[in-house]
C-alpha positions as CSV (number, residue, x, y, z in Angstrom):
1,X,-31.8,33.7,30.5
2,X,-30.4,34.6,26.7
3,X,-27.6,35.7,25.2
4,X,-28.2,38.8,24.8
5,X,-25.6,39.9,27.4
6,X,-23.2,38.3,25.1
7,X,-23.3,40.2,22.4
8,X,-22.0,43.2,21.6
9,X,-22.7,44.2,18.4
10,X,-23.5,42.9,14.7
11,X,-20.5,42.0,13.1
12,X,-20.9,40.8,10.0
13,X,-22.3,38.5,6.9
14,X,-20.7,35.4,5.1
15,X,-21.6,35.9,1.2
16,X,-20.4,32.8,-1.0
17,X,-19.8,33.9,-4.3
18,X,-19.2,32.7,-7.9
19,X,-16.9,36.3,-8.7
20,X,-14.9,37.4,-6.2
21,X,-14.0,41.0,-8.4
22,X,-17.6,41.7,-9.2
23,X,-18.7,41.0,-5.7
24,X,-16.1,43.6,-4.6
25,X,-16.7,46.1,-7.3
26,X,-20.1,46.1,-6.4
27,X,-19.7,46.6,-2.2
28,X,-17.1,49.1,-3.3
29,X,-19.7,51.1,-5.2
30,X,-21.3,51.1,-1.4
31,X,-18.5,52.8,-0.3
32,X,-17.0,49.4,1.3
33,X,-13.1,49.4,1.2
34,X,-11.3,45.8,1.4
35,X,-10.0,45.3,5.1
36,X,-8.6,41.8,4.6
37,X,-7.6,39.2,1.7
38,X,-6.2,35.8,2.0
39,X,-7.0,32.2,0.1
40,X,-7.3,29.4,2.0
41,X,-8.5,25.7,1.8
42,X,-11.7,24.7,1.3
43,X,-12.7,20.8,0.9
44,X,-8.8,20.6,-1.0
45,X,-9.3,23.8,-3.5
46,X,-8.5,27.1,-2.5
47,X,-11.4,29.8,-1.6
48,X,-10.4,33.5,-1.9
49,X,-11.9,35.4,1.1
50,X,-12.3,39.1,1.3
51,X,-13.7,41.5,4.3
52,X,-14.9,44.1,2.8
53,X,-16.0,46.9,5.3
54,X,-18.8,49.5,4.7
55,X,-19.4,52.3,7.8
56,X,-19.8,49.8,11.2
57,X,-20.3,46.3,8.5
58,X,-18.1,43.7,7.0
59,X,-18.8,41.4,4.7
60,X,-17.1,38.1,4.5
61,X,-17.3,37.0,0.8
62,X,-15.5,33.9,-0.4
63,X,-15.7,32.3,-3.6
64,X,-17.5,29.1,-4.7
65,X,-17.8,27.3,-7.2
66,X,-21.2,26.3,-6.3
67,X,-23.7,28.9,-4.8
68,X,-27.4,29.5,-4.8
69,X,-27.4,32.8,-6.6
70,X,-31.1,33.6,-5.0
71,X,-32.5,36.1,-3.2
72,X,-31.9,34.3,1.1
73,X,-27.8,32.9,-0.2
74,X,-26.5,34.7,2.7
75,X,-24.7,32.2,4.3
76,X,-24.4,33.1,7.9
77,X,-24.8,36.9,10.3
78,X,-22.5,37.1,12.6
79,X,-22.7,39.0,16.0
80,X,-19.7,40.2,18.1
81,X,-19.2,39.1,21.8
82,X,-16.2,39.7,24.4
83,X,-17.0,36.2,26.1
84,X,-17.0,33.6,23.3
85,X,-17.4,31.0,25.4
86,X,-19.5,31.9,27.9
87,X,-21.4,32.8,25.1
88,X,-21.0,29.4,24.2
89,X,-21.7,27.7,27.4
90,X,-24.8,29.6,27.7
91,X,-25.9,28.3,24.1
92,X,-26.0,24.9,25.3
93,X,-27.2,25.5,28.7
94,X,-30.6,26.6,26.5
95,X,-30.5,24.1,24.6
96,X,-29.4,25.8,21.2
97,X,-28.7,23.7,18.1
98,X,-25.1,24.1,17.9
99,X,-23.2,23.4,14.2
100,X,-20.1,21.9,16.1
101,X,-19.5,20.8,19.2
102,X,-16.8,22.9,20.0
103,X,-15.5,26.8,19.9
104,X,-13.3,26.7,16.6
105,X,-10.5,29.2,15.5
106,X,-10.8,31.1,11.6
107,X,-6.5,31.2,11.5
108,X,-6.8,33.3,8.4
109,X,-8.1,36.5,10.3
110,X,-4.1,38.5,10.8
111,X,-5.3,37.0,14.3
112,X,-7.1,34.3,15.3
113,X,-10.7,34.3,15.8
114,X,-12.7,32.3,18.0
115,X,-16.6,31.2,16.9
116,X,-19.6,29.0,17.0
117,X,-22.5,29.2,14.9
118,X,-26.4,27.9,16.6
119,X,-28.7,26.7,14.1
120,X,-31.9,28.3,14.0
121,X,-35.6,27.1,13.1
122,X,-35.8,28.0,9.5
123,X,-32.3,26.5,8.9
124,X,-30.6,30.0,9.7
125,X,-27.0,30.8,11.2
126,X,-26.0,32.4,13.7
127,X,-21.9,33.4,14.2
128,X,-20.6,34.3,17.5
129,X,-17.0,35.5,17.4
130,X,-14.6,37.5,19.3
């Protein structure tokens, strides 16, 4: 078995940035619109988070002091699922490396969003989100 039956569609990619305004301007030139913006606390510091939508793809940009600023700097790829708990249990059953021992929840979206990350053999992170 695989997680294929739990994957609904590609949802977003997470992009750390040192310059949120430049990031917004770049993606707006590609036709993106801001769909959500907030500031959260990350390691005791404010972190500006902006979700942009280009066609059916979301960019989750978050401002950090330290970012790689190189090719491959995307933090994670996310897929949506209708069954987050089922996908989590299947990932455990398959012996995949999980970033956390439980499903986490993002509370900065207008609705609380459950999610979890699996870590691939190259260190890549794949997020499942509802």
